[in-house]
Backbone as CSV, one residue per row, in Angstrom:
resi,resn,N_x,N_y,N_z,CA_x,CA_y,CA_z,C_x,C_y,C_z
1,MET,-39.306,267.143,-130.989,-38.711,266.076,-130.217,-39.376,264.749,-130.586
2,CYS,-38.595,263.718,-130.667,-39.071,262.397,-131.059,-39.715,261.683,-129.873
3,SER,-40.911,261.123,-130.082,-41.586,260.410,-129.000,-41.219,258.927,-128.979
4,GLU,-40.513,258.464,-129.987,-40.090,257.075,-130.070,-39.002,256.801,-129.037
5,PRO,-39.150,255.747,-128.216,-38.116,255.417,-127.247,-36.804,255.061,-127.952
6,ILE,-35.712,255.446,-127.350,-34.393,255.226,-127.919,-33.807,253.952,-127.337
7,LEU,-33.215,253.120,-128.211,-32.550,251.908,-127.771,-31.187,252.263,-127.212
8,THR,-30.938,251.872,-125.979,-29.658,252.090,-125.340,-28.946,250.757,-125.243
9,ILE,-27.689,250.729,-125.664,-26.880,249.519,-125.575,-25.787,249.776,-124.557
10,ALA,-25.632,248.853,-123.603,-24.655,249.036,-122.532,-24.021,247.693,-122.181
11,LYS,-23.023,247.744,-121.306,-22.367,246.542,-120.821,-23.102,246.023,-119.592
12,ILE,-23.019,244.713,-119.392,-23.615,244.103,-118.207,-22.692,244.374,-117.023
13,THR,-23.289,244.745,-115.894,-22.539,244.888,-114.654,-23.168,243.964,-113.613
14,HIS,-22.521,243.757,-112.500,-23.024,242.908,-111.413,-23.317,241.491,-111.917
15,PHE,-22.265,240.803,-112.346,-22.435,239.480,-112.942,-23.013,238.447,-111.984
16,SER,-22.704,238.534,-110.685,-23.233,237.532,-109.756,-24.761,237.600,-109.695
17,GLU,-25.315,238.795,-109.683,-26.776,238.951,-109.702,-27.346,238.486,-111.042
18,PHE,-26.632,238.793,-112.108,-27.085,238.406,-113.447,-27.182,236.886,-113.569
19,TYR,-26.120,236.165,-113.158,-26.125,234.703,-113.262,-27.208,234.079,-112.394
20,ALA,-27.511,234.691,-111.261,-28.502,234.124,-110.343,-29.901,234.075,-110.958
21,LYS,-30.258,235.056,-111.761,-31.614,235.084,-112.314,-31.675,234.859,-113.825
22,ALA,-30.572,234.468,-114.446,-30.528,234.308,-115.901,-31.125,232.977,-116.353
23,VAL,-31.654,233.000,-117.581,-32.177,231.816,-118.251,-31.161,231.409,-119.311
24,LYS,-30.824,230.108,-119.360,-29.819,229.617,-120.303,-30.465,229.175,-121.610
25,SER,-29.724,229.379,-122.683,-30.136,228.889,-123.995,-28.870,228.517,-124.758
26,ARG,-28.875,227.380,-125.422,-27.677,226.924,-126.124,-27.921,226.907,-127.630
27,SER,-26.900,227.340,-128.367,-26.911,227.190,-129.822,-25.637,226.450,-130.209
28,GLU,-25.451,226.250,-131.492,-24.288,225.523,-131.981,-22.985,226.299,-131.747
29,PHE,-23.077,227.614,-131.655,-21.883,228.448,-131.610,-21.641,229.137,-130.277
30,PHE,-22.650,229.227,-129.445,-22.483,229.912,-128.167,-23.584,229.491,-127.199
31,LEU,-23.304,229.740,-125.923,-24.269,229.575,-124.850,-24.742,230.964,-124.475
32,THR,-26.042,231.146,-124.313,-26.583,232.468,-124.022,-27.278,232.460,-122.680
33,TYR,-26.981,233.465,-121.872,-27.702,233.718,-120.635,-28.542,234.966,-120.857
34,MET,-29.834,234.927,-120.450,-30.734,236.051,-120.688,-31.478,236.421,-119.414
35,THR,-31.659,237.713,-119.195,-32.561,238.194,-118.150,-33.419,239.307,-118.726
36,PHE,-34.582,239.501,-118.118,-35.525,240.512,-118.577,-36.043,241.277,-117.379
37,SER,-36.220,242.565,-117.533,-36.815,243.364,-116.464,-37.467,244.595,-117.073
38,LYS,-38.231,245.279,-116.251,-38.907,246.507,-116.672,-37.997,247.698,-116.427
39,CYS,-38.143,248.710,-117.248,-37.494,249.998,-117.022,-38.524,251.069,-117.375
40,SER,-38.137,252.310,-117.365,-39.111,253.370,-117.639,-39.679,253.228,-119.047
41,LEU,-40.907,253.696,-119.242,-41.617,253.501,-120.505,-40.976,254.200,-121.690
42,ASP,-40.157,255.199,-121.436,-39.535,255.913,-122.541,-38.153,255.362,-122.876
43,GLN,-37.845,254.149,-122.401,-36.532,253.553,-122.655,-36.661,252.148,-123.209
44,LYS,-35.680,251.766,-124.005,-35.462,250.388,-124.423,-33.990,250.141,-124.137
45,LEU,-33.680,249.151,-123.326,-32.310,248.941,-122.893,-31.869,247.524,-123.223
46,LEU,-30.741,247.403,-123.900,-30.131,246.113,-124.192,-28.730,246.145,-123.609
47,LYS,-28.458,245.229,-122.707,-27.118,245.087,-122.157,-26.590,243.746,-122.631
48,PHE,-25.333,243.725,-123.063,-24.779,242.458,-123.514,-23.301,242.368,-123.170
49,ALA,-22.824,241.133,-123.142,-21.411,240.852,-122.932,-21.058,239.634,-123.768
50,VAL,-19.792,239.558,-124.159,-19.291,238.421,-124.906,-18.126,237.840,-124.119
51,VAL,-18.206,236.540,-123.846,-17.143,235.851,-123.112,-16.507,234.850,-124.059
52,ALA,-15.192,234.932,-124.190,-14.422,233.991,-125.001,-13.267,233.501,-124.130
53,SER,-13.428,232.345,-123.543,-12.443,231.854,-122.585,-11.350,231.035,-123.267
54,LYS,-10.240,230.856,-122.559,-9.148,230.023,-123.069,-9.613,228.596,-123.260
55,LYS,-10.360,228.099,-122.306,-10.822,226.717,-122.357,-11.853,226.508,-123.464
56,GLY,-12.766,227.455,-123.638,-13.857,227.269,-124.579,-13.543,227.619,-126.016
57,VAL,-12.624,228.570,-126.233,-12.393,229.052,-127.592,-11.011,228.644,-128.097
58,HIS,-9.972,229.259,-127.550,-8.611,228.991,-128.014,-7.638,229.541,-126.998
59,LYS,-6.444,228.955,-126.960,-5.473,229.449,-125.984,-4.816,230.754,-126.428
60,ARG,-4.862,231.057,-127.705,-4.244,232.287,-128.205,-5.209,233.473,-128.106
61,ALA,-4.695,234.574,-127.564,-5.525,235.770,-127.367,-6.018,236.341,-128.688
62,VAL,-5.217,236.228,-129.738,-5.617,236.752,-131.045,-6.895,236.072,-131.520
63,LYS,-6.973,234.761,-131.337,-8.173,234.010,-131.753,-9.374,234.381,-130.881
64,ARG,-9.155,234.501,-129.567,-10.259,234.873,-128.680,-10.778,236.265,-129.014
65,ASN,-9.866,237.202,-129.305,-10.287,238.561,-129.677,-11.068,238.552,-130.986
66,ARG,-10.674,237.703,-131.915,-11.390,237.603,-133.184,-12.814,237.104,-132.964
67,VAL,-12.961,236.122,-132.070,-14.299,235.607,-131.740,-15.151,236.718,-131.133
68,ARG,-14.579,237.481,-130.211,-15.329,238.594,-129.600,-15.757,239.606,-130.654
69,ARG,-14.844,239.968,-131.539,-15.166,240.945,-132.592,-16.259,240.418,-133.511
70,ARG,-16.151,239.148,-133.904,-17.168,238.571,-134.798,-18.547,238.592,-134.146
71,LEU,-18.617,238.182,-132.877,-19.911,238.156,-132.203,-20.478,239.560,-132.010
72,LYS,-19.633,240.505,-131.625,-20.110,241.879,-131.433,-20.597,242.481,-132.745
73,ASN,-19.851,242.277,-133.821,-20.258,242.822,-135.116,-21.535,242.162,-135.628
74,ALA,-21.656,240.861,-135.433,-22.874,240.166,-135.853,-24.072,240.651,-135.034
75,LEU,-23.869,240.847,-133.739,-24.957,241.349,-132.893,-25.373,242.751,-133.312
76,ASN,-24.398,243.611,-133.576,-24.726,244.969,-134.027,-25.479,244.952,-135.347
77,GLN,-25.097,244.075,-136.252,-25.785,243.991,-137.536,-27.213,243.466,-137.352
78,CYS,-27.399,242.501,-136.464,-28.739,241.951,-136.228,-29.639,242.946,-135.515
79,LEU,-29.070,243.790,-134.685,-29.875,244.752,-133.932,-30.491,245.826,-134.827
80,LYS,-29.964,246.002,-136.032,-30.523,246.993,-136.954,-31.954,246.629,-137.348
81,SER,-32.262,245.337,-137.390,-33.604,244.909,-137.790,-34.407,244.354,-136.613
82,PHE,-33.904,244.487,-135.408,-34.539,243.916,-134.224,-35.199,245.014,-133.407
83,GLU,-36.429,244.765,-132.946,-37.182,245.781,-132.206,-37.487,245.291,-130.796
84,ILE,-36.949,245.980,-129.801,-37.231,245.690,-128.396,-38.432,246.530,-127.986
85,PRO,-39.416,245.936,-127.320,-40.576,246.723,-126.871,-40.158,247.807,-125.871
86,ALA,-40.834,248.928,-125.920,-40.519,250.040,-125.020,-40.793,249.630,-123.575
87,GLY,-39.969,250.138,-122.671,-40.142,249.868,-121.252,-39.516,248.566,-120.796
88,ASN,-38.648,247.975,-121.608,-38.030,246.702,-121.268,-36.519,246.806,-121.247
89,GLU,-35.920,245.999,-120.394,-34.466,245.855,-120.349,-34.150,244.384,-120.575
90,ILE,-33.354,244.112,-121.581,-32.921,242.750,-121.889,-31.412,242.692,-121.696
91,GLN,-30.961,241.676,-120.951,-29.534,241.469,-120.755,-29.164,240.136,-121.386
92,LEU,-28.144,240.150,-122.234,-27.685,238.944,-122.923,-26.198,238.761,-122.687
93,LEU,-25.805,237.529,-122.396,-24.394,237.197,-122.285,-24.127,236.040,-123.231
94,PHE,-23.201,236.220,-124.135,-22.832,235.185,-125.090,-21.520,234.550,-124.638
95,MET,-21.530,233.238,-124.381,-20.310,232.491,-124.070,-19.958,231.705,-125.329
96,ALA,-18.944,232.181,-126.024,-18.585,231.616,-127.319,-17.872,230.276,-127.168
97,ASN,-17.969,229.456,-128.209,-17.136,228.268,-128.292,-16.300,228.347,-129.562
98,ARG,-15.447,227.375,-129.769,-14.482,227.484,-130.869,-15.104,227.420,-132.259
99,ASN,-16.347,227.015,-132.393,-17.007,226.967,-133.701,-17.183,228.350,-134.315
100,VAL,-17.193,229.402,-133.501,-17.399,230.759,-134.007,-16.254,231.171,-134.935
101,LEU,-15.074,230.601,-134.739,-13.920,230.964,-135.569,-14.105,230.576,-137.032
102,GLU,-14.688,229.408,-137.281,-14.762,228.899,-138.655,-16.141,229.006,-139.301
103,VAL,-17.154,229.354,-138.540,-18.505,229.356,-139.084,-18.663,230.457,-140.136
104,PRO,-19.393,230.188,-141.218,-19.678,231.244,-142.192,-20.492,232.368,-141.551
105,TRP,-20.277,233.573,-142.045,-20.891,234.765,-141.480,-22.414,234.677,-141.458
106,ASP,-23.006,234.183,-142.536,-24.469,234.095,-142.616,-25.039,233.152,-141.559
107,ASP,-24.348,232.043,-141.297,-24.812,231.108,-140.269,-24.734,231.734,-138.878
108,LEU,-23.692,232.520,-138.636,-23.562,233.208,-137.354,-24.681,234.232,-137.175
109,LEU,-24.995,234.964,-138.250,-26.099,235.928,-138.190,-27.434,235.241,-137.915
110,LYS,-27.664,234.086,-138.548,-28.906,233.332,-138.310,-28.999,232.896,-136.857
111,ALA,-27.887,232.413,-136.305,-27.889,231.946,-134.909,-28.182,233.098,-133.950
112,ILE,-27.603,234.258,-134.199,-27.844,235.406,-133.323,-29.272,235.916,-133.488
113,ASN,-29.778,235.952,-134.718,-31.177,236.344,-134.932,-32.132,235.408,-134.202
114,THR,-31.861,234.113,-134.272,-32.691,233.137,-133.569,-32.653,233.374,-132.069
115,THR,-31.469,233.648,-131.533,-31.327,233.908,-130.104,-32.070,235.177,-129.708
116,LEU,-31.978,236.224,-130.517,-32.699,237.464,-130.215,-34.207,237.261,-130.265
117,GLN,-34.683,236.469,-131.213,-36.119,236.187,-131.295,-36.589,235.396,-130.069
118,LYS,-35.774,234.420,-129.621,-36.106,233.677,-128.399,-36.166,234.622,-127.209
119,ALA,-35.200,235.529,-127.132,-35.168,236.480,-126.024,-36.416,237.356,-126.033
120,LEU,-36.822,237.797,-127.199,-38.009,238.643,-127.310,-39.269,237.876,-126.907
121,LYS,-39.380,236.608,-127.341,-40.543,235.802,-126.971,-40.593,235.570,-125.466
122,LYS,-39.432,235.257,-124.872,-39.403,235.031,-123.421,-39.696,236.321,-122.672
123,CYS,-39.225,237.432,-123.208,-39.491,238.726,-122.586,-40.992,239.007,-122.597
124,GLN,-41.651,238.760,-123.705,-43.084,238.990,-123.806,-43.865,238.031,-122.929
125,SER,-43.418,236.773,-122.827,-44.127,235.798,-121.983,-43.969,236.134,-120.501
126,THR,-42.806,236.652,-120.098,-42.628,237.039,-118.695,-43.477,238.272,-118.372
127,GLN,-43.659,239.152,-119.335,-44.525,240.320,-119.128,-45.962,239.879,-118.918
128,GLU,-46.419,238.919,-119.723,-47.794,238.434,-119.614,-48.023,237.727,-118.282
129,GLU,-47.012,236.990,-117.786,-47.138,236.305,-116.509,-47.255,237.299,-115.365
130,LYS,-46.516,238.408,-115.445,-46.525,239.412,-114.373,-47.814,240.216,-114.357
131,VAL,-48.487,240.304,-115.512,-49.723,241.109,-115.589,-50.903,240.317,-115.178
C-alpha cells in the first residue's frame, strides 16, 4: 500500500461560505478566489470551479463553454507538476474574462501556474500563522 497522500480533485460546494472567507487575486485573464483549510494528514484536496458569465466573457454559450474547457484543461495540465502539501485543502474559483478566448496557450498556462504558486505560498503562510 502506498503511504503517499493522494490528491483529490472535487467541485466547490456551499458558495456563500466560500465567498465569505475567500482571498481575491487578479490576473490578466481571470479573477481568482482562494481559501485554505486543514484536512486529515493522509489527504490532499483541491476543489475548484470555473465561472464564465455572459457579462464577463461572451453572450454566446459556445464561447463561454470554450473558455471553461480551456481553463479546466490548463488547470489539469498545470496540476501534473504542482504539489499540494499533505493535510491541506485548497479551494480555487476562477472567474474568467474575455481575454481567455484569444490568449496563447502558453500564456494561459503561465498565468495558472503563477496563481497556483500564489495559492501554495498563501497556504503555507496561513499554516505558519496558525502554528
